[in-house]
N, C-alpha and C positions, 0 to 999 in steps of 0.2 A: 469378490462375489462372482464376477463373470468367469474368472478362472475356475472356481470351484464347480459351478453349475455346468459351464461349457466343457470343462475337462472331464467331468463325470459322464456327460452325454457322449463325448467323443470316444471315451474308452468303451462305453457300452455298445455304441452303434457303428463305429468305424474300425477298420482293420488297423493293424499296428503302424505302418508307416504314416498313414493319414491322421491317425489320432495323435501321433507325436507332433506332426506339423501343426495341427490345430492347437494343441496344448502350448507349444512354443509361441505361436502367434498370440494366444490369449495372455500368456505370461508377459509378453512384450507390451501389450496394451495396458495391463495392470501396472507395470513399471512406469510407463508414460503417464498414466493417470496419477500415480502417487507423486511423481516429480512435479507435475503440474499443480497438484494440491499443495505441496510444500512451498512452491514458488508463490502461490496465491496467499498463503498464510504469512509469508515474509513481506509482502508488498505493503508499502506505506499507504496510509489512508489518503485518498485524493479528494474527498468531499468534506464539507463542514469545516469547522474551526480546527479540528484535529489535523486536517490536511494542510493547514496554513503554517504549521511549524516549519521554520526555515525560509518562509516567503519574505520578500522585501516590500516595503511600503514607505509612505511618507507620514510623518507625525504632524497632524493638523493642529492640535491644541495639547494642553497638558495631559488630557485623558482621552484623546481620540486619535485613531490611526486610520489612514486610507490604504486599503490593499485591494487590488483588482477592481478598482472603481467604486468600492463600497466602504463606508465609514463604520468602524467598530470601536466599542469602548476598550480602553487599554490601561494597563498599569505600566508606567514607564520606568525602566531601570536606569537608563542613561539617554540623554538627548534633549533637544529643545524643539519647539515648533518649526517645521520646515526641514528638519533633518531626515535623511534616509534611515530607516530602522529595519531590524530583522526580528521576526517573531520567535521568541524563545519557547513559549508554551501557551496552552490555552486552558481556560477554566470555564466551561460552558461557552458563552459567546464572548467573554472577556479575555483579551489577549495580553500577554506579558511581552513587552518589546524592549530592545536595547538599540543604541545607536550602531549603525553598520560601520565597520571599518572600511578603509579605502579599497582593500582588495575584494570586499563583498559587494560593493556598489557596482 
């Protein structure tokens, strides 16, 4: 939008060499904003239980896991209390965890 409005104003009010410079600069800003927007869309969630996928924690009981100092309800695929676990997915506040392999700990 910036390129459309600014480019039109540059063509109307500026002479040719300066209007071309303004249009090139505005096009560069648009490309930068587009790349920033694409990067932000790809970014992994960092908050809430969605951001916990891949996090490591400790299995407290058969259905509780401690991650980042907080206890959450969990569905356990593999492991016993005291084991290090990795979050596979989240369903609301309930996490699905599995026992962490030696290279993940």
